Steps between C-alpha positions, in 0.01 A plus 500: 500500500429145626257633759330711223461190262357285800267783586352523148479125459302467827274793404425334173467138622287574812302811411514501121621848478783610247590828672517661846284811573650810647754427784385132539846365387705730728275423804530128452871523457521700823304242692706215360803681628339468847463880538208665670268653239226759515260501207246771428310426190145592407212248459546312176880561475580124573603499878423135548763355252767704694478261783352193336774446246802540746313260739487237220872552433628509870578218732238443777151657529409872478253613754243753357301703754176610369205662666197342322406131469336573166824650368703197613250242345510694173887510475538136617253390233692679228837360609353147507362556158848611373699245684272200454539364854278611803808456736685796324305761692299478811329748755482460878209688644181462698297360229683164525416208726750298693549221236549768229761686721692165557510443114631843432774475757610163369527629142702786628735271700542270208624788299214496243370843595667820354256757630312490828235766547418601851278768667685723746278355778598146419870591460507623867366165648759315695455156332551660157810688615639159625411336182679762277811457713518146369511609123729701277319835440640649178358842571184662636272710280273759672224560259268798533768652738321827540277310758805566734448874524207676677533749218422235247132441395482144641684504825550144666663503850617146446736630218685687762622159654646358179862599560526341843344173374756491212782552749356206696507273197863546397783738433562707186178403330459756211166697478320636196215735589254591227220745483292672218447819713742671716534870582848622612379461845373148470840401331684629792264306730565178312870532493517586875270214621657231283851624593599504139651861465760359271255338262522579139203708385320427173227761438311492185290801386146494649354657182243264332458684164197293379280586790247781482427662840172692566331629814124575489268660748287241686170567312265239400794255553312180453355623166847627381657153578228307307513742223886472462491109528212486238717720267791267548337147448695179541785667679628398838500746777528544876289735707628585852283608790603568856225300675382142469143613491563724202676220318198279532272778401698600183541139387127449526412816312747398219335149469142659495630708208623212305868524599662174631666601825607342821579642844835435667596604864646344817151417642453227241648151571833403342334253266261756353781758466720239319218407270421878413867563429509196257176602337653842430824359370305251275275796377185320619435839676534848351539710808622453866371740759733502786656639815875548477544128592469419137784531243839463676697271275195418279684426165225620250665699245196630313289692774383788287362730775524557868224707655509651853150530632646663809827706513781273645657568831844564366698578173691166538175320509358697200820426307511136586127446414509697176814312409292181444372649174680451165786294628550379143581851391142523332211732599450574877242756606515609866197702629459602859193668649569768755270667756565694827252263674750205435784701641282587819431111533877416480582778737241351763651159459836651637355693795537208748854419398807591708624853433811398306308274277230754438766757409653271243150401362393866470818591301463198270125590440594852427708400213195322349293813550759717331531253216119498438443866519797612294510599141859401445579199284402192701798304386735776615348488848504130529861472398606791725349316793732225442805729477510515116510821297291500188443734216128520435541532136587126506145430629380526133158603623463160676320672802181703538690802616740513194206422283289803608514866494660631821539854636855625545615786711819693542646371828823701519402758762296262730765236476778743598281627783432144632866378480610817676245453792607128534874596528445792728277299735757219528325220287249431790158481333301292268287599192179542706669762737646684203176516314323635811756775526475607138124505491473677836324199695580574856503190725680395820825382327518825271451726803731303734795565251381858458457434138170700515714818513764384245511722192393211265187420718194525277689631194383205299131511605365596156658208326329251745572158649502311170773718365730466806442122504595477129819709554634310793415159345695600181777653697568158641439307162745740332768449777507855653378353826492150656279351759675374807270203559698394802416824659124572458519579138687829562607683174867559457691670224704303250813640335284605192265676753779683676652603151162622392474754802826651387424487115132481421364442153173451317310187613155386376295252715153345444207595718329192672185403337259464798290187480123557436308426807455131505140378482501242774138415434584391159746256656203297641213576261611571148256709302261268333363727232594806299327731260134566430236228451430423134110508518469385121723195563329429840143470320648275229653274765162491687323408180748218444472376853118495470526293168728257657287478813188432289667228299618324827179557684678702766445849647763759359666561842624138501709553198676808622390756758475864424834617676690250274336638178571865618873414549510342146377838370802678665775257407380330173641157561550337137637159613383238744810565701422860534132416572616295803662813650145653515346469863238240525633301199682181616656253252188292501274792404742624239512145338120457530366846376806714407572439131200692370556789733872552399400459130252771524718739702792435242273594212371803680859618578602460133188674350519795738880518492522493876825567666496237777650581837858376537428431862422148597220414723666349801304260708590565864459246772240581765647551846343186595632275220633252762157488651345430161738209434412359849124532441530317165693222664247467779204499263683215299513311842118556543525720819196715571525863435399577859782284633750672256366831630558404870846340427604826325344734763270646236125551482298267274409806277872582444572127396201520257636831347843327460349192333310732272803682402675167408219383281465835331862500393445167327575219732244211525399395849280200603295617799225239463611315813432813710196641304324174513498514877391863518228522234267217386509396140162643389594848626849467336325429161274798541795743550705341236221525248441861609854598412477325162244755383603795713601833327745587769689304774384720790428312833269783616294468180494122533377522865218739390386263210540182706367632826697585817288277721619194311874587451784679686759720333767245576299222333449698173869589510600137542282389199639792290852373569400147403325626189807721389737219578310227309400694195750774476826329571 
């Protein structure tokens, strides 16, 4: 009773909470009684308090082993804010210099520090082991403990050495291991490796009822992402990509389309990563585009969506990353884009790895494929993966599969046949082999076991591959079979499965919903227009352009070029923000000339009762976007275009094209330093005056009118760039 009162007093005084969440109280009591403790609790369940509170209440210092510097910093900052003194919590890792390390160690020796966060690599260093021998270690907390297992999604070999290091520091030091994702196999690995077989296990349900799960085919993925974010304004979100290059690209596309986004990956320096994280927490930025390096331990409760641009490598990774949405119990939308090409890429990554690692990786990836292609409740599949049975009625239509019309089939006969075959053949085959037997696909393994002459061979050919994949997947999900992942994923009978062979009954399964073929082109170059051109509106816009041009003494093409007007006639932009999404309309041009155009379009749409396309116009980045930025910077530094060309390994003509593209999209460039050297002032004036009165902006027409003996194509092009930049932008 006394412990209980003290617990609640400390919870209230330090953290400001009135009640414990779930198993927190029982876990903390267990640690205070110096017992080994194993905590499996989903993201947002409140794992941190499970070791922070007992550390504050115990004699000595608790050592917290954590895999990421960002995660340690985040937690130490929070503890210092709660506790009021910087010395209450410290971290010891590679980001500290010598004097900072000395200060940390002195605070610990003086008994001021209750929690010391260390990376597994730092923990194993001899001088740190010697230092920890000098102090009283209240207990060791191993956070993100799934890193111990090769079957976990974030395997770290250094985690394997934790037990021997603890043994070297002192005797009978209690351990608490914590993870948000652990399959039965990973749980067993953690217990074995940390030698904590007698640990009390506290396992919370993995179900996050507020999260909505959806998998979409990877079709026009950039457009889909921009559209989703535009439809969810002012909400915080995370987009995960597999490569750093893709992270940079997507962040750039979002910014071009008026969404504040920042990239986050291990290639950025620690200062930039920390600043990005802070901007996200402080809501100075709406979206983070990241590799998996982002998010572990990030305590932001109101992330409203998590989007996977690429399907993750494992179900653990997927669960961990989606788990960062809706930690406050509010809305959390989780969308993953799936394509076979991504799976091929992930498979290629594994081909150079040792055989055992490749085998593990293949099985982990197969679970992701099965999840993505299946029509079964997404929640049921996720929870089954973590060893939890779930009745899909409890999903409440909070996933795309439960929310859509699905095809059911009577599985009784096929299930009985499959289970009988597995039993008869000694439970020695995986789902791939069994599918091949049923559809009559003869290959080396099938013929070597003489299954090509088995009575069942080819008897399921008519139903097809998708049918048998669906059946085997759901036989596992509904516990008729289980996958022996220690043994190449072979399918074995459960007691339910063995009983079913003796007493079959009617069973309905869902047929997999094969993903539409992903349009990979759409990934890189979203469709820029849709629908037929409205010729009536186009003429009205051209008339308006002519009127504005006349009043400003400019040729019409300086206001907006024809392709921009044509796109306006397809997408009907009625606000300046929408107008900025039209190609060739930058913020400057929209501000300078845009209001009359959107006003005309708005009236036209209302008068003609036009149903505007719901699709947004998505501005894509050109493949050479980094090149464009570099060219602008070099022009600002007054470097000659010919010098820029040779430095970039391009022709002078190519650089001119890039510069023209930059100017046409609304960026003002001052090229006088270069043009003045190339073309004398009188000739410049002549070309400038020509374009002032020209009907069209064609270089060929200009050359014909001005005379090819006096000017080159490149000179006219240069002058046209100067003209458009000075008068149009």
